[in-house]
Structures are given as structure tokens and as C-alpha cells.
N, CA, C and O atoms as CSV, one atom per row, in Angstrom:
chain,resi,resn,atom,element,x,y,z
A,1,MET,N,N,1.059,-0.979,-0.125
A,1,MET,CA,C,0.341,0.025,-0.274
A,1,MET,C,C,0.766,0.981,-0.493
A,1,MET,O,O,1.962,0.731,-0.641
A,2,PHE,N,N,0.567,2.413,-0.689
A,2,PHE,CA,C,0.974,3.621,-0.622
A,2,PHE,C,C,0.317,4.746,-0.581
A,2,PHE,O,O,-0.751,4.745,-1.194
A,3,GLU,N,N,0.718,6.004,0.116
A,3,GLU,CA,C,0.036,7.176,0.073
A,3,GLU,C,C,0.049,8.294,-1.052
A,3,GLU,O,O,1.100,8.813,-1.428
A,4,ILE,N,N,-1.413,8.685,-1.651
A,4,ILE,CA,C,-1.303,9.470,-2.478
A,4,ILE,C,C,-1.606,11.055,-1.797
A,4,ILE,O,O,-2.545,11.171,-1.010
A,5,HIS,N,N,-0.879,12.078,-2.101
A,5,HIS,CA,C,-1.011,14.042,-1.548
A,5,HIS,C,C,-2.369,14.483,-2.744
A,5,HIS,O,O,-2.624,14.482,-3.948
A,6,CYS,N,N,-2.878,14.789,-1.578
A,6,CYS,CA,C,-4.344,15.486,-2.258
A,6,CYS,C,C,-4.292,16.628,-2.318
A,6,CYS,O,O,-4.800,17.184,-1.345
A,7,PRO,N,N,-3.720,17.524,-3.363
A,7,PRO,CA,C,-3.672,19.468,-3.104
A,7,PRO,C,C,-4.809,19.503,-2.574
A,7,PRO,O,O,-4.744,20.080,-1.489
A,8,TYR,N,N,-5.700,19.199,-2.796
A,8,TYR,CA,C,-6.984,20.108,-1.816
A,8,TYR,C,C,-7.089,19.914,-0.233
A,8,TYR,O,O,-7.393,20.760,0.607
A,9,CYS,N,N,-6.765,18.610,-0.059
A,9,CYS,CA,C,-6.437,18.517,1.387
A,9,CYS,C,C,-5.560,19.121,1.960
A,9,CYS,O,O,-5.746,19.774,2.986
A,10,ASP,N,N,-4.055,18.939,1.153
A,10,ASP,CA,C,-2.857,18.710,1.232
A,10,ASP,C,C,-2.103,18.193,2.714
A,10,ASP,O,O,-1.543,18.737,3.665
A,11,GLU,N,N,-2.452,16.816,2.289
A,11,GLU,CA,C,-1.964,16.215,2.922
A,11,GLU,C,C,-1.771,14.426,1.848
A,11,GLU,O,O,-2.338,14.089,0.808
A,12,LYS,N,N,-0.962,13.834,2.527
A,12,LYS,CA,C,-1.225,12.527,1.903
A,12,LYS,C,C,-1.812,11.299,3.185
A,12,LYS,O,O,-1.564,11.073,4.369
A,13,ARG,N,N,-2.806,10.669,1.999
A,13,ARG,CA,C,-3.607,9.695,2.130
A,13,ARG,C,C,-3.544,8.060,1.818
A,13,ARG,O,O,-2.795,7.626,0.943
A,14,SER,N,N,-4.332,7.264,2.551
A,14,SER,CA,C,-3.639,5.902,2.039
A,14,SER,C,C,-4.648,5.633,0.386
A,14,SER,O,O,-5.759,6.114,0.162
A,15,GLU,N,N,-3.898,4.813,-0.484
A,15,GLU,CA,C,-4.071,4.858,-1.674
A,15,GLU,C,C,-5.737,4.140,-1.233
A,15,GLU,O,O,-6.442,4.770,-2.021
A,16,ILE,N,N,-6.446,3.460,-0.654
A,16,ILE,CA,C,-7.915,3.029,-0.327
A,16,ILE,C,C,-8.886,4.229,-0.715
A,16,ILE,O,O,-9.793,4.102,-1.538
A,17,GLU,N,N,-8.525,5.711,0.142
A,17,GLU,CA,C,-9.331,6.788,0.153
A,17,GLU,C,C,-9.399,6.794,-1.454
A,17,GLU,O,O,-10.584,6.829,-1.786
A,18,PHE,N,N,-8.535,6.772,-2.571
A,18,PHE,CA,C,-8.690,7.532,-4.134
A,18,PHE,C,C,-9.108,6.459,-4.866
A,18,PHE,O,O,-8.974,5.297,-4.482
A,19,ALA,N,N,-9.772,6.893,-6.241
A,19,ALA,CA,C,-10.136,6.179,-7.272
A,19,ALA,C,C,-9.218,6.799,-8.040
A,19,ALA,O,O,-8.716,7.905,-7.842
A,20,TYR,N,N,-8.943,5.761,-9.257
A,20,TYR,CA,C,-7.943,6.344,-11.061
A,20,TYR,C,C,-9.419,6.948,-11.340
A,20,TYR,O,O,-10.368,6.527,-10.678
A,21,ALA,N,N,-9.593,7.916,-12.306
A,21,ALA,CA,C,-10.445,8.404,-12.929
A,21,ALA,C,C,-9.105,8.762,-14.802
A,21,ALA,O,O,-9.250,9.700,-15.586
A,22,GLY,N,N,-8.471,8.106,-14.856
A,22,GLY,CA,C,-8.373,7.942,-16.568
A,22,GLY,C,C,-6.993,8.864,-16.707
A,22,GLY,O,O,-6.248,9.318,-15.838
A,23,GLU,N,N,-6.970,8.924,-17.711
A,23,GLU,CA,C,-5.809,10.170,-18.490
A,23,GLU,C,C,-5.998,11.393,-18.238
A,23,GLU,O,O,-7.001,11.840,-18.796
A,24,ALA,N,N,-5.284,12.301,-17.458
A,24,ALA,CA,C,-5.440,13.386,-17.111
A,24,ALA,C,C,-5.275,14.370,-19.216
A,24,ALA,O,O,-4.796,13.949,-20.269
A,25,HIS,N,N,-5.829,15.446,-18.908
A,25,HIS,CA,C,-5.307,16.663,-19.915
A,25,HIS,C,C,-5.887,16.313,-21.342
A,25,HIS,O,O,-5.457,16.970,-22.291
A,26,ILE,N,N,-6.929,15.227,-21.595
A,26,ILE,CA,C,-7.840,15.252,-22.862
A,26,ILE,C,C,-8.621,16.378,-23.188
A,26,ILE,O,O,-9.127,16.976,-22.238
A,27,ALA,N,N,-8.856,16.854,-24.487
A,27,ALA,CA,C,-9.590,18.384,-24.566
A,27,ALA,C,C,-10.956,17.288,-24.962
A,27,ALA,O,O,-10.869,16.244,-25.608
A,28,ARG,N,N,-11.820,17.706,-24.542
A,28,ARG,CA,C,-13.583,17.310,-25.186
A,28,ARG,C,C,-13.552,17.613,-26.430
A,28,ARG,O,O,-12.933,18.589,-26.853
A,29,GLU,N,N,-14.364,16.633,-27.322
A,29,GLU,CA,C,-14.193,17.022,-29.146
A,29,GLU,C,C,-15.464,18.214,-29.013
A,29,GLU,O,O,-16.419,18.065,-28.251
A,30,THR,N,N,-15.307,19.205,-29.750
A,30,THR,CA,C,-16.024,20.321,-29.973
A,30,THR,C,C,-17.206,20.030,-31.023
A,30,THR,O,O,-18.205,20.740,-31.131
A,31,ASN,N,N,-16.918,18.782,-31.842
A,31,ASN,CA,C,-17.841,18.290,-33.267
A,31,ASN,C,C,-18.093,17.306,-32.800
A,31,ASN,O,O,-17.569,16.442,-33.504
A,32,ALA,N,N,-18.789,16.712,-31.705
A,32,ALA,CA,C,-18.572,15.066,-31.932
A,32,ALA,C,C,-19.898,14.470,-32.567
A,32,ALA,O,O,-19.855,13.267,-32.825
A,33,ASP,N,N,-21.300,15.288,-32.909
A,33,ASP,CA,C,-21.923,14.795,-33.714
A,33,ASP,C,C,-21.801,14.652,-35.121
A,33,ASP,O,O,-22.649,14.272,-35.928
A,34,GLN,N,N,-20.015,15.197,-35.395
A,34,GLN,CA,C,-19.628,15.142,-37.008
A,34,GLN,C,C,-18.673,13.837,-37.118
A,34,GLN,O,O,-18.228,13.383,-38.172
A,35,LEU,N,N,-18.450,13.334,-35.838
A,35,LEU,CA,C,-17.813,11.976,-36.069
A,35,LEU,C,C,-18.125,11.013,-36.719
A,35,LEU,O,O,-19.292,10.993,-37.109
A,36,SER,N,N,-17.220,9.851,-37.090
A,36,SER,CA,C,-17.941,8.870,-37.539
A,36,SER,C,C,-17.792,7.798,-36.331
A,36,SER,O,O,-16.917,7.950,-35.479
A,37,ASP,N,N,-18.656,6.750,-36.305
A,37,ASP,CA,C,-18.431,5.481,-35.381
A,37,ASP,C,C,-17.096,5.780,-34.396
A,37,ASP,O,O,-16.979,6.169,-33.234
A,38,VAL,N,N,-16.149,5.399,-35.462
A,38,VAL,CA,C,-14.821,4.728,-35.306
A,38,VAL,C,C,-14.111,5.914,-34.734
A,38,VAL,O,O,-13.117,5.622,-34.070
A,39,GLU,N,N,-14.362,7.036,-34.828
A,39,GLU,CA,C,-13.587,8.668,-34.598
A,39,GLU,C,C,-13.814,8.279,-33.113
A,39,GLU,O,O,-13.062,7.825,-32.251
A,40,TRP,N,N,-15.422,8.700,-33.135
A,40,TRP,CA,C,-15.928,8.648,-31.884
A,40,TRP,C,C,-15.641,7.845,-30.604
A,40,TRP,O,O,-15.715,8.264,-29.449
A,41,ALA,N,N,-15.197,6.242,-31.145
A,41,ALA,CA,C,-14.893,4.907,-30.158
A,41,ALA,C,C,-13.277,5.517,-29.761
A,41,ALA,O,O,-12.840,5.579,-28.612
A,42,GLN,N,N,-12.486,5.967,-31.089
A,42,GLN,CA,C,-11.053,6.511,-30.899
A,42,GLN,C,C,-10.530,7.697,-29.378
A,42,GLN,O,O,-9.655,7.836,-28.524
A,43,PHE,N,N,-11.822,8.311,-29.891
A,43,PHE,CA,C,-12.023,9.366,-28.988
A,43,PHE,C,C,-12.080,9.124,-27.599
A,43,PHE,O,O,-11.256,9.492,-26.762
A,44,LEU,N,N,-13.342,8.337,-27.377
A,44,LEU,CA,C,-13.774,7.779,-25.686
A,44,LEU,C,C,-12.442,6.413,-25.220
A,44,LEU,O,O,-12.123,6.397,-24.031
A,45,PHE,N,N,-11.867,5.535,-26.017
A,45,PHE,CA,C,-11.485,4.460,-25.599
A,45,PHE,C,C,-9.782,4.628,-25.786
A,45,PHE,O,O,-8.987,4.065,-25.034
A,46,TYR,N,N,-9.519,5.201,-26.532
A,46,TYR,CA,C,-8.125,4.819,-26.922
A,46,TYR,C,C,-7.483,6.014,-26.069
A,46,TYR,O,O,-7.974,7.139,-25.980
A,47,ARG,N,N,-6.137,5.518,-25.371
A,47,ARG,CA,C,-5.546,6.391,-24.621
A,47,ARG,C,C,-3.894,6.041,-25.404
A,47,ARG,O,O,-3.518,5.463,-26.424
A,48,ASP,N,N,-3.193,6.819,-24.172
A,48,ASP,CA,C,-1.678,6.536,-24.530
A,48,ASP,C,C,-1.256,5.473,-23.738
A,48,ASP,O,O,-0.647,4.535,-24.252
A,49,ASN,N,N,-1.536,5.511,-22.409
A,49,ASN,CA,C,-1.147,3.982,-21.746
A,49,ASN,C,C,0.204,4.123,-21.588
A,49,ASN,O,O,0.629,2.981,-21.415
A,50,ALA,N,N,1.513,5.249,-21.538
A,50,ALA,CA,C,2.579,5.113,-21.948
A,50,ALA,C,C,3.326,4.589,-20.443
A,50,ALA,O,O,2.861,4.648,-19.305
A,51,ARG,N,N,4.228,4.231,-20.765
A,51,ARG,CA,C,5.611,3.616,-20.340
A,51,ARG,C,C,6.276,4.573,-19.569
A,51,ARG,O,O,6.904,5.403,-20.225
A,52,GLY,N,N,6.328,4.750,-17.581
A,52,GLY,CA,C,7.206,5.865,-17.455
A,52,GLY,C,C,6.222,6.990,-16.995
A,52,GLY,O,O,5.122,6.537,-16.675
A,53,ASP,N,N,6.353,8.401,-16.880
A,53,ASP,CA,C,5.609,9.688,-16.110
A,53,ASP,C,C,4.428,9.759,-17.066
A,53,ASP,O,O,4.557,10.345,-18.141
A,54,HIS,N,N,3.222,9.154,-16.696
A,54,HIS,CA,C,2.478,9.386,-17.020
A,54,HIS,C,C,1.059,11.085,-16.350
A,54,HIS,O,O,0.982,11.323,-15.145
A,55,CYS,N,N,0.486,11.649,-17.045
A,55,CYS,CA,C,-0.533,12.321,-16.485
A,55,CYS,C,C,-2.002,11.568,-16.035
A,55,CYS,O,O,-2.680,10.798,-16.716
A,56,GLU,N,N,-2.215,11.983,-14.867
A,56,GLU,CA,C,-3.425,11.000,-14.740
A,56,GLU,C,C,-4.762,11.504,-14.065
A,56,GLU,O,O,-4.388,12.518,-13.474
A,57,ARG,N,N,-5.730,11.399,-13.894
A,57,ARG,CA,C,-7.300,12.102,-13.326
A,57,ARG,C,C,-7.351,11.030,-11.969
A,57,ARG,O,O,-7.447,9.807,-12.068
A,58,TRP,N,N,-7.278,11.671,-10.906
A,58,TRP,CA,C,-7.413,10.904,-9.702
A,58,TRP,C,C,-8.807,11.670,-8.555
A,58,TRP,O,O,-9.071,12.857,-8.361
A,59,TRP,N,N,-9.358,10.600,-8.071
A,59,TRP,CA,C,-10.743,11.221,-7.453
A,59,TRP,C,C,-10.311,10.964,-5.970
A,59,TRP,O,O,-9.816,9.872,-5.687
A,60,HIS,N,N,-10.511,12.114,-4.827
A,60,HIS,CA,C,-10.431,11.462,-3.413
A,60,HIS,C,C,-11.720,11.186,-3.240
A,60,HIS,O,O,-12.469,12.101,-2.901
A,61,GLN,N,N,-12.157,10.043,-3.414
A,61,GLN,CA,C,-13.081,9.698,-2.889
A,61,GLN,C,C,-14.115,9.589,-1.380
A,61,GLN,O,O,-15.267,9.862,-1.043
A,62,HIS,N,N,-13.049,9.095,-0.870
A,62,HIS,CA,C,-13.410,9.251,1.069
A,62,HIS,C,C,-12.415,9.974,1.299
A,62,HIS,O,O,-11.323,9.695,1.795
A,63,GLY,N,N,-12.901,11.069,0.859
A,63,GLY,CA,C,-11.886,12.428,1.755
A,63,GLY,C,C,-12.658,13.373,1.086
A,63,GLY,O,O,-13.865,13.175,1.223
A,64,CYS,N,N,-12.278,14.587,0.229
A,64,CYS,CA,C,-12.836,15.573,0.458
A,64,CYS,C,C,-13.768,15.620,-0.807
A,64,CYS,O,O,-14.559,16.550,-0.967
A,65,ASN,N,N,-13.654,14.643,-1.649
A,65,ASN,CA,C,-14.446,14.101,-2.634
A,65,ASN,C,C,-14.375,15.089,-4.379
A,65,ASN,O,O,-15.241,15.376,-5.204
A,66,MET,N,N,-12.479,15.409,-4.269
A,66,MET,CA,C,-12.274,16.238,-5.398
A,66,MET,C,C,-11.858,15.947,-6.121
A,66,MET,O,O,-11.433,14.847,-5.767
A,67,PHE,N,N,-11.435,16.174,-7.569
A,67,PHE,CA,C,-11.008,15.124,-8.563
A,67,PHE,C,C,-9.589,16.372,-8.718
A,67,PHE,O,O,-9.673,17.598,-8.647
A,68,PHE,N,N,-8.310,15.485,-8.952
A,68,PHE,CA,C,-7.084,16.303,-9.256
A,68,PHE,C,C,-6.462,15.790,-10.329
A,68,PHE,O,O,-7.044,15.179,-11.225
A,69,ASN,N,N,-5.141,16.037,-10.280
A,69,ASN,CA,C,-4.334,15.267,-11.664
A,69,ASN,C,C,-2.887,14.789,-10.778
A,69,ASN,O,O,-2.436,15.113,-9.679
A,70,ALA,N,N,-2.565,14.130,-11.543
A,70,ALA,CA,C,-1.067,13.521,-10.792
A,70,ALA,C,C,-0.009,13.371,-12.245
A,70,ALA,O,O,-0.229,13.262,-13.451
A,71,VAL,N,N,0.720,13.409,-11.736
A,71,VAL,CA,C,2.389,12.762,-12.604
A,71,VAL,C,C,2.603,11.119,-11.695
A,71,VAL,O,O,2.860,11.003,-10.497
A,72,ARG,N,N,2.439,10.198,-12.522
A,72,ARG,CA,C,2.040,8.719,-11.728
A,72,ARG,C,C,3.172,8.202,-12.972
A,72,ARG,O,O,3.102,8.419,-14.182
A,73,ASN,N,N,4.450,7.283,-12.032
A,73,ASN,CA,C,5.188,6.415,-13.321
A,73,ASN,C,C,4.331,5.245,-13.227
A,73,ASN,O,O,3.886,4.769,-12.183
A,74,THR,N,N,4.151,4.849,-14.337
A,74,THR,CA,C,3.790,3.310,-14.218
A,74,THR,C,C,4.434,2.238,-14.131
A,74,THR,O,O,3.989,1.108,-13.926
A,75,VAL,N,N,5.595,2.599,-14.300
A,75,VAL,CA,C,6.339,1.235,-14.034
A,75,VAL,C,C,6.532,0.826,-12.596
A,75,VAL,O,O,6.425,-0.320,-12.160
A,76,SER,N,N,6.861,2.031,-11.845
A,76,SER,CA,C,7.382,2.041,-10.629
A,76,SER,C,C,6.320,2.378,-9.564
A,76,SER,O,O,6.379,1.939,-8.415
A,77,ASP,N,N,5.235,3.276,-10.073
A,77,ASP,CA,C,3.953,2.954,-9.497
A,77,ASP,C,C,3.888,4.197,-8.593
A,77,ASP,O,O,2.930,4.530,-7.895
A,78,LYS,N,N,5.069,4.826,-8.723
A,78,LYS,CA,C,5.381,6.219,-7.697
A,78,LYS,C,C,5.060,7.395,-8.379
A,78,LYS,O,O,5.491,7.704,-9.490
A,79,PHE,N,N,4.010,8.278,-7.431
A,79,PHE,CA,C,3.797,9.295,-8.005
A,79,PHE,C,C,5.052,10.648,-7.706
A,79,PHE,O,O,5.681,10.837,-6.664
A,80,ALA,N,N,5.098,11.166,-8.549
A,80,ALA,CA,C,5.914,12.236,-8.701
A,80,ALA,C,C,5.404,13.894,-8.100
A,80,ALA,O,O,6.059,14.715,-7.458
A,81,VAL,N,N,4.201,13.945,-8.532
A,81,VAL,CA,C,3.326,14.895,-8.137
A,81,VAL,C,C,1.989,15.345,-8.082
A,81,VAL,O,O,1.797,15.863,-9.182
A,82,THR,N,N,1.118,15.420,-7.513
A,82,THR,CA,C,-0.289,15.581,-7.507
A,82,THR,C,C,-0.614,17.319,-7.887
A,82,THR,O,O,0.132,18.070,-7.257
A,83,TYR,N,N,-1.536,17.969,-8.745
A,83,TYR,CA,C,-1.959,19.035,-8.531
A,83,TYR,C,C,-3.444,19.039,-8.894
A,83,TYR,O,O,-4.238,18.198,-9.315
A,84,LYS,N,N,-3.507,20.747,-8.449
A,84,LYS,CA,C,-5.222,21.234,-8.397
A,84,LYS,C,C,-5.313,20.925,-10.275
A,84,LYS,O,O,-4.441,20.904,-11.143
A,85,MET,N,N,-7.199,20.667,-10.319
A,85,MET,CA,C,-7.802,20.418,-11.426
A,85,MET,C,C,-6.852,21.330,-12.531
A,85,MET,O,O,-5.983,21.065,-13.362
A,86,ASP,N,N,-7.592,22.644,-12.004
A,86,ASP,CA,C,-7.086,24.428,-12.692
A,86,ASP,C,C,-5.755,24.481,-13.186
A,86,ASP,O,O,-5.269,25.174,-14.080
A,87,GLN,N,N,-5.302,23.705,-12.515
A,87,GLN,CA,C,-3.321,23.967,-12.734
A,87,GLN,C,C,-2.805,23.142,-13.927
A,87,GLN,O,O,-2.975,21.934,-14.096
A,88,LYS,N,N,-1.924,24.289,-14.992
A,88,LYS,CA,C,-1.153,22.987,-15.904
A,88,LYS,C,C,-0.655,21.992,-15.588
A,88,LYS,O,O,-0.290,21.640,-14.466
A,89,ARG,N,N,-0.575,21.211,-17.009
A,89,ARG,CA,C,0.661,20.258,-17.105
A,89,ARG,C,C,1.822,20.441,-16.279
A,89,ARG,O,O,2.317,21.558,-16.430
A,90,PRO,N,N,2.534,19.554,-15.289
A,90,PRO,CA,C,3.805,20.342,-15.531
A,90,PRO,C,C,4.874,20.012,-16.175
A,90,PRO,O,O,4.825,18.893,-16.685
A,91,SER,N,N,6.168,20.818,-16.381
A,91,SER,CA,C,6.979,20.424,-17.070
A,91,SER,C,C,7.686,19.842,-16.612
A,91,SER,O,O,7.743,19.838,-15.382
A,92,VAL,N,N,8.601,19.036,-17.415
A,92,VAL,CA,C,9.434,17.803,-17.663
A,92,VAL,C,C,10.611,18.176,-16.343
A,92,VAL,O,O,10.918,17.346,-15.487
A,93,LYS,N,N,11.134,19.505,-16.401
A,93,LYS,CA,C,12.137,20.008,-15.498
A,93,LYS,C,C,11.474,20.014,-13.985
A,93,LYS,O,O,12.174,20.038,-12.973
A,94,MET,N,N,10.539,19.997,-13.972
A,94,MET,CA,C,9.456,20.405,-12.417
A,94,MET,C,C,9.008,19.125,-12.059
A,94,MET,O,O,8.420,18.992,-10.986
A,95,ILE,N,N,9.199,18.157,-12.800
A,95,ILE,CA,C,8.601,16.930,-12.761
A,95,ILE,C,C,9.926,15.884,-11.859
A,95,ILE,O,O,9.869,15.195,-10.841
A,96,GLU,N,N,11.011,16.195,-12.805
A,96,GLU,CA,C,12.035,15.812,-12.414
A,96,GLU,C,C,12.777,16.546,-11.465
A,96,GLU,O,O,13.839,16.106,-11.026
A,97,ALA,N,N,12.167,17.941,-11.012
A,97,ALA,CA,C,12.969,18.035,-9.070
A,97,ALA,C,C,12.008,17.954,-8.651
A,97,ALA,O,O,12.051,18.943,-7.920
A,98,ALA,N,N,10.423,17.255,-8.389
A,98,ALA,CA,C,9.641,16.762,-7.113
A,98,ALA,C,C,10.383,15.380,-6.909
A,98,ALA,O,O,10.504,14.934,-5.768
A,99,LYS,N,N,10.891,14.686,-8.022
A,99,LYS,CA,C,11.284,13.553,-8.028
A,99,LYS,C,C,12.957,13.361,-6.669
A,99,LYS,O,O,13.172,12.624,-5.707
A,100,ASN,N,N,13.695,14.403,-7.315
A,100,ASN,CA,C,14.641,14.388,-6.367
A,100,ASN,C,C,14.477,14.980,-5.153
A,100,ASN,O,O,15.405,14.987,-4.345
A,101,GLY,N,N,13.195,15.588,-4.862
A,101,GLY,CA,C,12.913,16.109,-3.334
A,101,GLY,C,C,13.332,17.723,-3.450
A,101,GLY,O,O,13.976,18.254,-2.546
A,102,LYS,N,N,12.929,18.428,-4.593
A,102,LYS,CA,C,13.738,20.035,-4.556
A,102,LYS,C,C,12.822,20.742,-4.874
A,102,LYS,O,O,12.984,21.959,-4.965
């Protein structure tokens, strides 16, 4: 078991309080009514599934009930940084600094 930092509660809590909510920073389709079934399925179901650092959305389901974003390494399962929904994706330099505790 591991702990996840909630940027809204500003504390680390047990992973059992959280639920994974998919890949972060996915822009919604503005012309969904004009997409083919294949294009719509690609938008809904196809994700990067990157190996390494990956931006994800998480839900503090059994806490403050807020959604937030996180950068998690899919190989080590370690969280580099968590941030509020209205904040921009951190740069690679910021992620590396967070990993090194700076």
C-alpha cells in the first residue's frame, strides 16, 4: 500500500481513499456530432497508456470528494507530483525536481 498527496486536503492519505479516473488533459471533442463511429470510439477509448511518467486524473473519493491530476510513473507506481484540476501540466523539469525532492 502507498500514500497519495491530495492537493486540496494538502496531506498524504492511504491509496484506498482514492479512485483512478483516467488519463488527464484530454480535450473534449467540440464536433462530436460530426464524428464517425470509429472516430468517436477512438476518442472515448483509446489512450496513450505510456510507460514511465504519465498524467492521470484521480478522485479523492473517501476524503474531500475532489478530482485532481497527478504525474505517476507507470513502471514504479510512484507519484512524482499531484496538482489541482485548474493548474497546468507540470514541465519535465518540474517533475524531475519533484522526484529529487527539490
